N, C-alpha and C positions, 0 to 999 in steps of 0.2 A: 589735285596733286597726285592722286592715285594711292596705291598701297605703299607701305614702307619698303617692301622688297623692290618696288618699281623705282622709287626715287632715292633709295639709299646709295650714297656715293655718286649722285648725279652731277655733283660739282667737283669731282675728283678725276684727274687724268691717271686712272688706276690701270691695273693689268687688263681689265676687260676692254677699256678704251684703247690701250696700246695695241692689243691683239687685233682690234677692228680697224685701226688707222695706220698701222705700220706694216711694211712688207715683212715677210717671214724672216728674211736675212737680218734686217735692222732690229726686229723684235728679239731675235735670238742673241744678237750681239749685246743689246741693251740689258737683257736678262742676265747675261754672263757678267756684265759690269755690276749689276745690282746684287746678284747672288754670290759672286766670287771675288768681287773687287777688281775685275779686269779693267785695263785702261780703256777709256772711251775714245773711239776713233772720231775725228772731226766730221767725217762724212756721215757717220751714224748720228752725231749730234745735230747736224744740219737737218737730217730727215726727221728726227724727233722734234726739233724746234718747229719745223713747218707744220707737222701734224698737230702739235700742241697749240700753235697759233690758230689754226683752222678750227680746232675743237673749241678753243676759248672764245673766239669771235662768234661761233655758232651759238654759244651759250651766253652771249650778251657782253662779253668782255671787250674793253677798248684799250686797256693798259696792261702792263706786266710789271712785276716787281720781284726783286730778290729779297725774300722774306727771311730775316735772320734774328738771332737772339743775342744782342750785345750784353755787356755786363751791367746794364741797368736793371735787369731782372724781368724786363718785359720784352716784347718783340719790336722790330723796326722794319720800315719799308720805305722805299723811294719809288714812286710810280713813273714809268715811261710809257708813252702811248706807242701803239704799233705803227702809227702813220709815218710814211716817208714821202717826200714830194715827188710828183711825177712830172715829166716834161710838159704836159699839157696844162699845167697849173693846178691839177687835182692832187690827190694823194693815193698811195697804195699802202696796203697793210703788210708789213714785213717783220720778221723775227728770225734771226740767224742762230746757228749753233754756237757761234762765238758769244752772242748775247745771252744764250741759255747757260753756257758753262761758267762765264765769269762776268761780274759786274764791278763797278767802281764807285761806291757811295763815298761821300765825304766822311772821313773817320775822325776829324779833328775834335768833335765835341762829345764823342763817346768816352766813357771811362777807360783809361789805359793803365792807371797805376804807375805812371812814370815811364811806360814803355816808349813813349814818343812825346815830342813837344806839341803844344796845341796848334802851332802854325804849320805843322806837317799834316796835311789833310788827306793824303792818299791812303786808301784802304781797299781791300778786295773782298768780294763775295764769290764763293765757289759752290756750284750746284751739288747738292746731296741727292744723287739719283735713287738712293734707297728709300727716300721719303717722297711720296707722290705729290706732284703739283696740284693745286686746287684753285677754285675761283671764289673770291670773296668780294661781294658787291659787283663792281664792273672791272675787277682786276684779277689777272692770272698771277697767283702767288707761287713762287718757285722756292722751296726750302733750300737754304744755303748755309754754308759756314762763312765766318767773317774773320779776316786776318789783316795785319798791318802790312805796310810796304816791305818790312823786313821779314815777314813770314810768321810773326808772333800771333798767337790766338788772341783775338779781342772779343771772343764770344764764349758761349757755353756749349755749343754743339761740337766744336772742333775737339776739345779734350774729351767730350763724351764719346765721340766716334773712335778716338785713339784708345780710350779705356776699353771699349767693346772689342777692338781689334787685339789689344793686349791679352784680354781674358780669353778670347777665342784661341789665340796662338798657344797659350799654356794649357788650356783645356784639351785641345786636340792632341798635344804631347801625351797627356795622361791617358786619353782614350786609345791612342796607339799602343800603349803598354798593356792595355786590356785586350788587345787583338783587334780593335776596330780600325781597319785600314780604309774604310769607305768614307768616314766622316770628313767633310771638307771644312766645316766651321761650326762653332758653337755660338749661339746667340742668347743674350739675356732678354728676358721679357718682363714687362712691368704693367701693372694695372693700378693706377693711382686713384684712390677714393677721394673725392673733393667735397669738403664741407664749406658752407657759406651761410650768411645771414641775408634776409630780405627785409628792407624797411621802406616805409612810404616816402616817396621822393619829396613831397611837400614838407614833411617834417625834416628830412635830411637837409633840405635847402636852408633851414633855419638854424642849423648847427655848423658853426665854422670849424669846430674840431673834426667833425666827420668830413667836411669838404677838403680841409687841408691835410689831414693826417690819416683818414680812414678809420679812426677809432674815436670813441668818446673819451675826452680828457676829464670831464666832470660828469657826475650823475649819482644821485642817492639811490640806494636799493629800493625797488618798488615793493608794495605789500606782498605781491606774489612774484616769484621767479620760476625756478624749475623744481621747486620742492616736491610737487605732486607727481612728477614724472609723467604728466599727462600729455605732453607734447611729443614725446619719443614714440615714433611709429604711429602717431595718432592720425585721425582723419585729416587729409590735406584740405586746406581751405580753398574755396572756389577761385579766388584771385591767384593764389599760389599754383593751383592746379592748372589754370590757364597759362601761366608763365612756364611751368614745367613742360606742358605740351608743346608750346612753340619752341622752347629750348631744345627739346628732343628732335623736333623736325629740322631745325637748323643744323644741329650736330650730325644727324643722320645724313643729310645732304652732303656733308663734308666727309663722310665715311668714318665718322667717330662713333665707336661702338658703345654709346651711352646705354647702360643696361638697367641699373637700379636707381630708384629715387625714393626718398622718404623724409619725414620730419626727424630732425635730430633732437638731442636732449634739451637744449635751451630753447625758450620761446623765440620764434622767428628764425630758428636755425634749421638748415636742411642739408641733405647730402645727395650727391650724384656719383655713381660708380660705373666705370666702363669695364668691358671685357679687356683682358690684358693683351698687349701686342709688343712687337720688337721695341726695345728701349728708346732708340732715337725717334721712332715714329710716335711712341707713347708720349715722349717729351713734347714734340710738336703739337700733338693732339691736346695735351693738357694746357699748353699755352693758348691754343685756340679756344678751348673750352672756357677758360677764365675770361677771355675777351668777349666771347659770345654771351656768356652769362650776364655780363654787365650791359651789353647792347640790348639784349632781349628784355632785361629788367626795365630799362628806360621806356620801352614801348608800352609797358604795362603800368607806368606811373610808379615804378619801384626803383630801388637802388640795391644792387648786390654788393655786400660788404665781404671782402676777402681777407681782411685783416685777421691776424691770429687771435686777437683779444679785443674785439670792438666794444665789449661791455664788461666792466668789472663785476665780479660777483656771480656771473653765470659762465657756463662753459665757453671756452674759445674754440676756434676752428683749426683742425689739422688736415693733413693729407697723408693717408696711409699708402705707402709705397710697397705694393705686392710684387716681389722680385723672384724670378726663377731662371733656370738655365735649361736650354734644350739644344740638341744637335740639329743640323740642317735636315735630318730625316724625321724630326719631330719627337725624338726621345727625350723625355724630361729627366734630367740628371739628378734632380732632387726627389724623385719618386723611388721608394724603396725597392720595387721590383719583386720578382718571385724566384729568381735563380741565383745560385752562388755568384755567378759572374756579375749580375746586376747588383746584388747585395753589397759585395765588396766595393764595387764602383760607387754606389750610393754613399756608403760610409766614408769613403775617401773624400768625396766632394762635400759631404756634410762636415767633415773635420776641417776641410779647407776653409769653409765659411766660419766655423767656430774660431779657428786660429786667426783668421783675418779680422773678425770683429774684436777679438781680444787685443791683438797686436796694434790695431789702428782704431781703438775707441775714440781717440782724440780727433782723428780725421772725420769720423762719422758725426761726432758732435759739432765739429766745425762746419760740416756740410749743411747743417740746418740752423746755423747761428745767424739770427737777425734781431734787431731791436724788438720787433713784434713778437717773435717766438720766445724771447726771454720772459715775457709776461705769462706765457702758457706752460712751458716745460716745468714739471714739478707740481703743477696744480692738479686738482682732482679729476680733470677730464683729459689729462695728457700724461705720457710717461715721464718719469723723472729725468733729470739731466744726466744721471748715471746710466751708462750703456750696459745692458745685460741681455742674455739670450734665454728665451723660453723654448724648451723642447717638448714639454708634456711628459706625463708620467711614464708611458710605455717606452718611448724612445730614450728617455733618460735612464730607464732600467737597462736598456740594451747597451748603452755606452758604459754604464757602470760595470756590467758583466764583462765587457771587453777589457776595461782597465784592470779589473781584478783577475782576468783570465779564468772566469768561473762560468758555469752553465747559466744561460739566460733563463730565468724562472717565469717566462711568459707563457704563451700558448704551447710551447714545446720546450723540453729540457735540451737545449742545444749548445754544445761547446762552440765558442765563437772563433774558431780558426778560419780566418777569412779565405774565401776562394775554394774552400773544401766543404765545410758544413753550411747548412742552410739557415739564413736569418729568417725567423718566422715572419710570415706575412702579417702586416697589420693594416687596418683600414686607415683612411686619411684622418678621420675624426675619432681618435682613440682617447682623447682627453678634452676637457673643457678649454675654451679660449681664454687667454689671459690678456685682457685689455689694458693692463697696467705695464705690460712688458714693452720696452722700446723695440725689441727685435725678436719676433715670435715665429717659430716654425708652425705652419698651418697645413700640414699634410703633404704638399709637394712644392711648397714655396715658402719664402720668408716674408713676413710683413714688418717693414720698418716704419714705426709709428711716430717718429719724432719730427717729421717734416711739418712746417707751418703751412697754413692754407694758401698763402700767397707765394710760397717758395716755388721756384722752378725745380722740377724733379731732376734736372740735369746734374746739379751739384752733388746730391746724395748718391746718385747712381755712378757718377764718375769715381767717387771715393770707394764705394762698395765694389764696383767692378775691379778697380785697381788693387784693392787690398786682397780680394780673392785671387786675382791673377798672380799676385806675389806669393801667396800660399802654394798655389799650384806649381809655380816655377820652382820653388824650393823642393816640393815633392818630386817633380819630374827629374830635376837634377840628381837627386839621390837614387830614385828608383831606376833610372836609366843605367846607373853604374852598379846596381846591386847584382851580386852573384846569384842569389835566390830571390826572385821577385816576390813570391808569396810570403816568405819569412820577413823580408824587408817591409812589405806592405803592412803586415800584421803589427810589426813593431812600431812602424811609423804612426799608425792609427792609435795604438795604445799610448804612445808618447804624447801625441797631440792632446788626447783626452786628459792625460795626467797633468800636462803643463798648462792647459787652458780651461779646465773644468770650473775654475773660480768665476768665469764669466757667465756660467749657466745658473739661472735662478728661476724657479717655477712658482715662487710665492707672490705676495702682494707688493707691488712696486710702490704703492702709495704709503705703505707703512713707514713711519719715521725710523723704526728699528732697522729696516732694510738699508737705508742710506748709511746708518752708522756701521752696520755689518759690512756693507760694500766697500766703504772707504777705509775703515780701521782694521778689519780682519782680512778682507779679500784684496785690498790694495787697488781697487778700481778707481777710476778718475771721476771727479765730480766738478765739472766746470759749469757753474750756475749761469754765467752771463757770457755774452759775446766777447767783451774785453778779456775775460778769463781764459777763453779757449783759443782765440784767434792767433796769438803769438806762436802757438805750437804748430801752426801750419808750416813754419820754417824750421822746426826741429830737424836735426840731421837725419834721423831715421826716416822721416816723412819725405824730405827732399830727395834722399837717396833712392827710396822706393819709387816715387813718382817720376823722377827723371830717368832712372834705369829702365823703366817700362815705356819711356817716351810718351807719357801722358801729358806731362808739363815739362818745360824747361825751367831751370832755376829762376831765370828772369821772369817768366810768366807767373811762377808761384809768388815771388816778391810783389809783383804787380797786384795779384789778387788779394794778398794780405792788406795792401794799402787801400784797395778799392772797397773791400768788405768792411774795414774799420771806418773808412770815410763815409760809407753809406750809413753805418750805425750812428756816427756822430751827426751827420746831417739830419737823419730821421729824428733823433731826439732833440736837436736844436730847433727844428721846425715845430715839434710838439711843445717845447718850452715857450717859444715865442708866441704860439697860438694861445697857450694858457694865460700868459701875461696879458695878451690882447683881450681875451674873453673876460678874464677876471676884472680887468680895469675898466673896460668900456661897456660891459653887459651885466656882469654879476654884481659888482659893487654898487653901481647906480640902482639896480633893482632892490638890493637889500636896504640901501639908504632910503629909497622912495617908500618902501613899505614901513620902515621904522618911522619915517616922517608922518605917514598917514595915521599910524598908531598913536604917535605923540599928539597929533591934532585931535584925534578922537578922545583921548584922555583929557586934553585941555578943555574940549567942548563939554564933556561930562562934568568936569570940575566947575565949569562956569555955571552949569545948571544947579549943581548941588555939591558943595565942598566936601560933604561926608561920603560921597561915592568913592570907594577905594581904588578903582581902576587897576586892580592887581593884574588882570590879563594883559592889558596894554603895557603897563609899566614893566612887568617881567620880560615880555617879548622885546620891548625896546632896548632894555639892558643887554639881553642876549644878542640881539641883532647888532647893536652898537659894538659890542665886544668882538663879534665875528667880523664886522666890517673892518675893524682895526687889524684883526688877524689877517684878513684878505689883503689889506693894504700892505702890511709888513711882509707877508709871504710873497706878494708880487714883486716888491723891491728886492727881496733876498734871492728870488729866482732869477730876476733880471741881472743881478750882480754876479750870480754863479755862472750864467751863460756868458757874460762879458769876460769873466776871468778865463774862459776857455781859450781866448785869443792869445794868451801868454804861454800856452802849452808848447813845449819844445818840439814835439812830434805828434803824429796821429795816435800813437799808443798812449802817450800821456793824456791827450785830450779824451780818449775813450775811457781811461781810468777815472778821470775827473768827472765825466758824465755819470759813470756808474756810482761813484762814491759821494758825489755832492749834488749834481743837478737832479738826478732822479729822486733823491731824498727831498730836495726842496719842492719838486713837483708833487710828491706825495703829500707833503705838509700843506701846500696851497690847496690841493684838491680836498683834503679832509675838512678844511675850514669852509670851503665853498659848498661841499655836499651837506655839511651840517646846517648851513644857512638855507639850503634848498628845502629842507624838511620843515622849517618853521616860517617860510615865506609864502604868502598867499599866492596861489597858482596864477592869478591874473597878472602878478608882478614878475613872475619868473620869465626870463627873456627867451627861453627856447624850450622845445619839447623835452619832457623827462624820459627816464628809462621806461616807465609804464606806458607812455605814449608810443615810444619807438618799438618796444618789444611786443606790444599787443595791438598795434595800430593797423596791421594788415589783416583784413577780414576775408 
């Protein structure tokens, strides 16, 4: 296969391939479309399509697909072959610019949240030329946006691209005020760290909860979990190492910048981190990464679990979204810089993020809300559901000095009059990392840590981009009208710090006292569950902001509210039904069978000698019989709770009933089953235990 540098991106129609296969005129026109958003001429599209087809066929492709990201949370594709009949009875291989630019998959069965009736099937996919086409298997995959016949976004990419454009527009306005007339656009960049579990496929196949829901619904705590911290950064096991090697090879062929791999805290848990790239490309790459993780695992007799909490009692899996801003010239706008010009500019963009996170805490929480992530947020491996910002000691001292209009007592005694005096330079890592913070500044970027491992990163970045764009819009409107730019800038930054400093917290986010302080003293939001936060998507301030920036229409927002709550309800219903099935047909019979064996053993002993006490058998039979009754009752109660959901008046009421009743019944049934597992002989237990799953991969 050659060296990595030789095969990296070999399955991608990237800039190197375009330069080699397109005429200079076509290449220049396409680059203008990619870099500046210029309209794509059909002649150029035809030339690109022809070159793309020839390259794909030369690399073994027979089909093409418009690869898109519907609101299911995963990707979708419909394959069409390149073949066209020829007059002599054979076929020729064709692919036109029209086919490249637009497709028409059946949209009737994708979630629309009421945007369209199910009998209305027409939908459109539109090429995203900023994200390179690639080959997967025998198919040329063309990244696209997906919309309805009426033009409404039915996917996650369309609003993501809109949010990127909105942020770029407002950021450019700010940069113009600082005298930067050459900047054409500002791009957000993301590097999503991906956590996951690997379990043996033979064991996975014996557990219906893993098959149907992606997580274990039952499971007693094993004798050993993560208490020793010996798995974190530990030696990678040979079977896992072989998996990681093939995973890297497959990702590198697709131009995905997989960089770091290691064991995570929980047994059987691992992490992969890429080098960051432009947000829409990073989103495409992360969707591909999750898909390829699971495909490669199957080849190694493994299953890759991407659920946020596949095992109770050990760490769940998240996805850390490292987010930054840079100009088209590569200047990082969240890097402090060394000159007064750069310092003031940095502080304004920093304040824009602080203001955005505070003003739209609810949208950031909503962007990571799923049934799976509700199990993880607030646990000791994830940030709390309360959104706060970590800046670190030195940067926090800087903004405190600005607020008080006092000299900064850092490396220099400098009065913070912006644009005139110098902000002392500080290194990227001037403070320890805070792994408990939901939103942490890490030197020249922010790390949003609340995403669940199975989440599309599109949702979080849509809301983050939009919220920051709104802050910058407000700043630009005021500064463009200011009589004295420097004075107005200084006062604006000071006011932002004063008004929004309550969102800044550098302490331990796991401490219960912080949650009390955050909610009771600082007035921060604490939406523990998806049903708690989701209705706030339609709050007037959120609808106004997102529609004014043209990221969503009001109709699209209402549809997403419906879809996200519907996904929540369906997810938990499937889990509850699976629990009932497993408890009734697997666990209860196993408990009864073991109790019967114990009873028979006791009877046999008594037959031999009436004086034998049989305390062991008698005590266990009593416990198992009581637990069997609890399992029976719990199964019926859970079944009834699920059935009662059908009488809910709307999706919001159904979600509330799931949170308040169904999840409680699930927890009660699980408790009885897990207690029974601990005292049931292993040969009777119907499926692999936590110990088997977490330590079964050698």
